[in-house]
C-alpha positions as CSV (number, residue, x, y, z in Angstrom):
1,M,-165.7,17.0,279.4
2,D,-169.1,18.6,279.8
3,A,-171.8,16.7,278.1
4,D,-173.2,20.2,276.9
5,A,-169.9,21.5,275.5
6,D,-171.1,21.3,271.9
7,T,-174.3,23.2,272.8
8,V,-174.6,26.4,270.6
9,V,-174.9,29.4,272.9
10,F,-174.8,32.1,270.2
11,E,-175.0,32.1,266.4
12,A,-174.7,34.7,263.7
13,P,-176.1,32.8,260.7
14,A,-173.7,32.5,257.8
15,H,-170.9,33.9,259.9
16,F,-170.2,32.2,263.2
17,R,-171.2,29.9,266.1
18,F,-170.2,30.2,269.8
19,Y,-170.4,26.9,271.7
20,K,-170.6,26.4,275.5
21,S,-167.0,24.9,275.5
22,G,-165.8,28.3,274.2
23,R,-165.1,26.9,270.8
24,I,-165.9,29.2,267.8
25,E,-166.9,27.9,264.4
26,R,-166.3,30.3,261.5
27,L,-168.9,29.7,258.8
28,H,-167.9,32.4,256.4
29,R,-164.5,32.3,254.9
30,P,-163.9,34.8,252.1
31,P,-161.2,34.4,249.5
32,I,-157.7,35.2,250.6
33,L,-155.8,37.5,248.2
34,P,-152.1,37.7,248.0
35,A,-150.2,40.9,248.3
36,G,-148.8,42.5,245.1
37,D,-149.5,44.9,242.3
38,D,-153.1,45.9,241.4
39,E,-153.1,46.9,237.7
40,A,-156.6,48.6,238.0
41,T,-155.6,50.9,240.8
42,G,-151.7,51.1,240.4
43,V,-151.5,50.3,244.2
44,T,-148.8,47.9,245.3
45,S,-149.3,46.0,248.6
46,K,-146.9,44.1,250.7
47,D,-147.2,42.0,253.9
48,V,-144.8,43.0,256.8
49,V,-144.4,41.3,260.2
50,L,-144.1,44.0,263.0
51,D,-143.6,41.7,265.9
52,A,-142.9,38.1,265.2
53,D,-143.3,37.1,269.0
54,T,-147.0,38.4,269.1
55,G,-147.7,37.6,265.4
56,L,-148.5,41.2,264.8
57,S,-148.4,42.0,261.0
58,V,-149.8,44.5,258.5
59,R,-150.4,44.8,254.9
60,L,-149.0,48.1,253.4
61,Y,-150.7,49.6,250.5
62,L,-148.6,52.1,248.4
63,P,-150.4,54.2,245.7
64,K,-148.7,54.8,242.5
65,L,-146.7,58.1,242.9
66,Q,-146.3,60.6,240.1
67,E,-143.3,62.0,241.9
68,P,-141.2,59.4,243.9
69,S,-140.0,61.9,246.4
70,T,-143.7,62.7,247.5
71,K,-144.4,62.4,251.1
72,L,-147.7,60.6,251.9
73,L,-150.1,60.6,254.8
74,V,-150.4,57.3,256.7
75,L,-153.8,55.9,257.3
76,V,-154.0,52.9,259.8
77,Y,-156.9,50.6,259.0
78,F,-158.3,48.1,261.6
79,H,-160.6,45.8,259.6
80,G,-164.0,44.7,261.1
81,G,-165.2,41.2,261.9
82,S,-165.7,41.5,265.5
83,F,-162.4,39.8,266.4
84,L,-164.0,36.6,264.9
85,I,-163.9,36.6,261.2
86,E,-161.9,38.1,258.2
87,S,-158.2,39.4,258.1
88,A,-156.2,42.0,256.3
89,D,-155.7,39.6,253.4
90,S,-159.4,38.7,252.9
91,S,-160.8,39.9,249.7
92,T,-163.4,42.0,251.6
93,Y,-160.7,44.3,253.1
94,H,-157.9,43.9,250.7
95,N,-160.1,45.2,247.9
96,Y,-161.5,48.1,250.0
97,V,-158.2,49.3,251.3
98,N,-156.6,48.9,247.9
99,A,-159.2,51.2,246.4
100,L,-159.0,53.6,249.5
101,A,-155.2,54.0,249.1
102,A,-155.5,54.7,245.4
103,A,-158.3,57.2,245.8
104,A,-156.9,59.2,248.9
105,G,-153.2,58.9,247.8
106,V,-152.2,57.6,251.2
107,L,-150.0,54.9,252.4
108,A,-152.5,52.6,254.0
109,V,-151.5,50.2,256.7
110,S,-154.0,47.4,257.2
111,V,-153.5,45.6,260.5
112,D,-153.9,41.8,260.6
113,Y,-154.7,41.1,264.3
114,R,-155.2,37.7,265.8
115,L,-158.8,36.5,266.0
116,A,-160.6,35.4,269.1
117,A,-160.6,31.6,270.3
118,G,-157.3,31.1,268.6
119,S,-155.6,33.7,270.8
120,G,-158.1,34.4,273.7
121,C,-158.5,37.9,272.3
122,S,-159.6,40.5,274.7
123,G,-160.2,44.2,274.8
124,A,-156.8,44.6,276.4
125,R,-155.1,42.6,273.7
126,R,-156.9,44.7,271.0
127,Y,-155.8,47.9,272.8
128,S,-152.3,46.4,272.8
129,T,-152.4,45.6,269.1
130,D,-153.8,49.1,268.1
131,T,-151.0,50.8,270.2
132,A,-148.2,48.6,268.9
133,T,-149.3,49.2,265.3
134,T,-149.8,52.9,265.6
135,R,-146.4,53.3,267.4
136,A,-144.7,51.2,264.5
137,A,-146.3,52.9,261.7
138,A,-145.4,56.4,263.2
139,T,-141.8,55.4,263.9
140,R,-141.3,54.0,260.4
141,A,-143.0,57.1,258.9
142,L,-140.5,59.4,260.6
143,T,-137.4,57.4,259.6
């Protein structure tokens, strides 16, 4: 092993460090929130696996409906974090998308994509995740 493998090559203080070996250390881990009913907004969230082989999953946010037969617009949301930190179930994004679904009256689909280092994430994989999620959301919305 390279003697310099543990040399930090890039650091975003309080967020992450990249090491010469390719290892990524995540320094900020926000709380993880479970899916379920949010009494404050009336939104119900649920985790759904779209593709078990790739690990692609989403968290769905359904606002409280006045009329059960109401058709909703679908909003597909890709969380931030630069492919390095956070997830669809982190408090940062769960709370945001929960409020967004309630305020906009849309079915929100928050994508939980795999993070870098653990999956060798690349632009091509992100494009593949984006495409697969959008296709799955559109297919299910039409059925």
